[in-house]
C-alpha positions as CSV (number, residue, x, y, z in Angstrom):
1,M,-7.8,-14.3,16.9
2,M,-3.6,-14.3,16.0
3,P,-2.3,-17.6,15.7
4,P,0.0,-18.5,19.4
5,S,2.7,-18.2,17.5
6,L,3.0,-15.0,16.0
7,K,2.4,-13.4,19.9
8,T,5.6,-13.6,20.8
9,S,7.2,-11.7,17.9
10,S,7.7,-8.2,17.0
11,D,5.3,-6.3,14.4
12,A,7.3,-7.0,11.4
13,Q,8.4,-10.6,12.4
14,A,5.0,-11.1,13.0
15,Q,3.9,-9.6,9.4
16,S,6.8,-11.4,7.9
17,D,5.8,-15.1,9.9
18,Y,2.2,-14.5,8.2
19,Y,3.2,-14.0,4.3
20,A,5.5,-17.2,4.6
21,D,3.2,-19.2,5.9
22,T,0.5,-18.2,3.3
23,A,2.9,-17.7,0.5
24,Q,1.9,-20.4,-1.7
25,N,-2.1,-19.2,-1.6
26,Y,-1.1,-15.8,-1.6
27,D,-2.7,-14.8,-5.4
28,E,-5.6,-17.0,-4.4
29,M,-6.1,-15.3,-1.2
30,H,-5.8,-11.9,-2.6
31,G,-6.7,-12.5,-6.0
32,Q,-10.5,-11.0,-5.1
33,D,-9.6,-7.5,-4.7
34,K,-11.3,-5.4,-7.3
35,E,-10.6,-2.0,-5.9
36,H,-6.6,-2.8,-6.6
37,D,-8.0,-4.2,-10.1
38,L,-9.7,-0.7,-10.9
39,A,-7.2,1.4,-9.1
40,L,-4.2,-0.6,-11.7
41,G,-6.2,-0.1,-14.3
42,W,-6.2,3.6,-13.3
43,L,-2.0,3.1,-13.1
44,S,-1.4,1.5,-16.3
45,S,-3.9,4.6,-18.0
46,L,-1.3,7.0,-16.3
47,I,1.8,5.4,-17.8
48,D,0.5,5.8,-21.3
49,Y,-0.6,9.2,-20.6
50,H,2.4,10.9,-19.2
51,G,4.8,8.2,-21.0
52,Y,6.7,6.7,-17.8
53,N,9.3,4.6,-19.0
54,S,10.6,3.3,-15.3
55,L,8.3,1.9,-12.0
56,L,9.3,0.9,-8.8
57,D,6.3,-0.5,-7.1
58,I,6.8,-1.3,-3.3
59,G,5.8,-4.2,-1.4
60,S,5.3,-6.6,-4.5
61,G,4.6,-9.9,-3.3
62,T,4.3,-12.1,-6.0
63,G,4.7,-9.3,-8.6
64,R,0.6,-9.0,-9.7
65,V,1.5,-5.1,-9.9
66,L,4.6,-6.1,-12.1
67,R,3.0,-8.8,-14.4
68,H,0.2,-7.2,-15.2
69,L,2.4,-4.0,-16.8
70,K,4.7,-6.3,-18.0
71,D,1.9,-7.7,-19.9
72,R,1.1,-4.4,-21.1
73,H,4.0,-1.2,-21.5
74,D,7.8,-1.6,-22.6
75,M,9.7,-0.1,-19.2
76,Q,11.5,-0.9,-17.5
77,F,10.0,-2.0,-13.8
78,T,11.3,-3.3,-10.5
79,G,9.6,-4.5,-7.7
80,I,10.9,-5.2,-4.5
81,E,9.3,-7.8,-1.3
82,P,11.3,-8.2,1.7
83,V,9.7,-12.2,2.2
84,E,11.4,-14.8,0.4
85,A,8.8,-16.7,-0.3
86,L,6.3,-14.2,-1.8
87,R,9.2,-13.7,-4.2
88,L,9.7,-17.3,-4.8
89,K,6.4,-17.1,-6.3
90,G,6.9,-14.6,-7.8
91,Y,10.2,-16.4,-9.8
92,E,7.6,-19.4,-10.4
93,A,5.2,-17.1,-12.2
94,G,8.3,-15.6,-14.9
95,L,9.7,-12.6,-12.9
96,S,13.2,-12.3,-12.7
97,E,15.2,-11.9,-10.2
98,H,16.4,-8.4,-10.9
99,E,12.1,-7.0,-11.2
100,L,11.5,-8.7,-8.0
101,R,13.6,-8.2,-5.0
102,D,14.8,-8.4,-1.8
103,G,14.2,-4.7,-0.5
104,N,13.1,-2.2,3.2
105,A,10.3,0.2,2.2
106,L,11.7,2.0,5.0
107,Q,15.1,2.8,3.3
108,L,15.0,2.0,-0.4
109,D,18.0,0.8,-2.3
110,F,17.7,3.5,-5.2
111,P,18.7,7.1,-5.8
112,D,16.8,10.3,-4.9
113,N,14.8,11.1,-8.4
114,S,15.9,7.8,-10.1
115,I,12.1,6.2,-10.8
116,D,9.9,7.9,-12.9
117,I,6.4,6.5,-10.8
118,V,6.8,4.8,-7.5
119,C,3.3,3.0,-6.4
120,E,2.2,0.7,-3.8
121,F,-1.3,-1.4,-3.1
122,A,-2.6,-2.1,0.0
123,V,1.1,-2.0,1.9
124,L,1.3,0.9,3.9
125,H,-1.7,-0.4,6.1
126,H,1.0,-3.4,7.0
127,I,3.9,-1.1,7.7
128,K,4.0,0.7,11.5
129,D,6.0,3.8,10.0
130,H,4.0,4.1,7.0
131,K,4.8,7.9,6.4
132,Q,8.9,7.1,6.4
133,A,7.8,4.6,4.0
134,V,6.1,7.7,1.6
135,S,8.7,10.2,2.0
136,E,11.3,7.7,0.5
137,M,8.8,6.4,-1.9
138,C,8.6,10.7,-2.5
139,R,12.7,11.1,-2.6
140,V,13.4,7.8,-5.2
141,A,10.0,9.2,-7.4
142,K,11.3,11.6,-10.2
143,K,7.7,12.6,-11.4
144,A,5.1,10.7,-9.5
145,V,3.9,9.0,-6.8
146,F,0.7,6.4,-7.0
147,I,-0.9,4.5,-3.8
148,S,-3.7,2.6,-3.4
149,D,-5.0,1.7,0.1
150,S,-7.6,2.2,2.4
151,N,-9.1,4.5,4.6
152,N,-10.1,3.2,7.5
153,F,-12.0,6.5,8.5
154,G,-14.7,5.9,5.8
155,Q,-14.6,2.1,6.4
156,G,-18.4,0.8,8.5
157,A,-21.9,2.1,9.1
158,F,-22.4,5.6,9.0
159,L,-22.5,5.7,12.8
160,K,-19.3,3.8,12.7
161,R,-17.5,6.0,10.3
162,S,-19.2,9.4,12.7
163,F,-17.7,8.0,15.8
164,K,-14.1,7.7,14.4
165,Q,-14.1,10.9,12.5
166,A,-15.0,12.5,15.7
167,L,-12.4,10.9,17.4
168,H,-9.7,11.7,14.5
169,A,-11.5,15.2,14.5
170,V,-10.2,16.0,18.2
171,G,-6.8,14.1,18.3
172,L,-8.1,10.9,20.6
173,W,-8.4,8.4,17.5
174,D,-4.3,7.0,17.8
175,A,-5.6,7.2,21.8
176,Y,-8.9,5.2,21.2
177,D,-7.3,2.7,18.7
178,W,-4.3,1.8,21.1
179,A,-6.8,1.1,24.2
180,A,-8.8,-1.3,21.5
181,T,-6.0,-2.9,21.1
182,R,-5.1,-3.4,23.8
183,G,-1.9,-1.6,23.7
184,K,-0.4,-3.5,20.8
185,G,-1.5,-1.4,18.2
186,Y,-1.9,-3.2,15.5
187,H,-4.9,-5.8,14.8
188,F,-5.0,-9.3,12.9
189,S,-7.0,-11.1,10.3
190,E,-7.0,-14.8,9.0
191,G,-7.0,-12.6,5.4
192,D,-5.1,-10.0,6.1
193,G,-2.7,-11.1,9.2
194,L,-1.2,-7.9,10.8
195,Y,-2.1,-4.2,9.7
196,Y,-2.9,-1.2,11.2
197,S,-5.8,1.2,11.5
198,Y,-4.8,3.5,8.8
199,S,-6.3,6.1,6.3
200,V,-4.5,7.1,2.8
201,F,-5.1,10.7,4.5
202,N,-2.8,10.2,7.8
203,D,-0.2,10.2,4.2
204,L,-0.9,13.5,2.4
205,P,1.1,16.0,4.1
206,V,3.7,14.2,3.3
207,L,2.6,13.9,-1.0
208,K,1.9,17.4,-0.6
209,A,5.0,18.5,0.7
210,N,6.7,16.7,-2.6
211,F,4.2,17.4,-4.8
212,D,1.2,20.2,-6.0
213,N,-1.0,18.0,-8.0
214,I,-2.8,15.6,-5.9
215,Q,-5.8,13.5,-7.4
216,F,-7.9,10.9,-6.4
217,M,-10.3,8.1,-7.1
218,S,-12.8,6.0,-5.0
219,T,-12.1,2.5,-5.8
220,M,-15.2,1.3,-3.7
221,P,-18.5,2.7,-3.7
222,S,-18.9,5.7,-1.9
223,G,-20.6,9.0,-1.5
224,P,-18.9,12.8,-2.6
225,N,-16.6,13.4,0.5
226,L,-14.2,10.3,-0.1
227,Y,-12.9,11.0,3.8
228,R,-16.4,10.4,5.0
229,S,-17.3,7.5,3.3
230,A,-14.9,5.8,1.0
231,P,-13.2,3.0,2.5
232,H,-10.5,2.3,0.0
233,L,-8.4,4.9,-1.6
234,A,-6.8,5.4,-4.9
235,I,-3.9,8.5,-5.0
236,F,-1.6,10.7,-7.7
237,A,0.9,12.7,-6.9
238,T,2.4,14.5,-9.4
239,Q,4.1,17.9,-10.5
240,S,1.5,19.8,-12.3
241,A,2.5,20.8,-15.9
């Protein structure tokens, strides 16, 4: 159930308030997300393999991704996080104000093609206009984009997944989700705050318009058809050599 204080706020403000309220326990609440550990390991290996020298992380929270990379790679990295309380926790953990900055994923304050690789971890399902956020990631990225996020069409038991996939196939999923959320368009949980029914596959057209090499990795147990069975995915988008 959504706290009363969030019911009168805009979507974006409600999410910001949630993270400000939970900032002190943020790392403890989200430190057990093993799917992101696996995705982060893949990203780290890609940095070594391709020799990237700069990285931008969207929606960095307390800077978990940045701190992991800082210990393993000699590169320039920057994170943007709009919630001040989360940035302050990142500074306490050793990041500088230059490394972890205020910023808006929908309007990145970076030039075109200025960062080797732009990434996000579990942020897009919190952004209503996720396509705009991914478009901005692609605009800023010089060489690649890395996404680690949810696939709502692969979540749940077989019958539930089949129901969602059928609605999506005939173009009725958005209408169903709107009705299921009583017109709000978003969901709320104590562990994740305000979020949307998001699938990384929704943003494939944006990625394919900018990159011709798209690779997938299921970061949770799944079947061979990732759209139908993987609840969480990592996607690496780059240009062919």
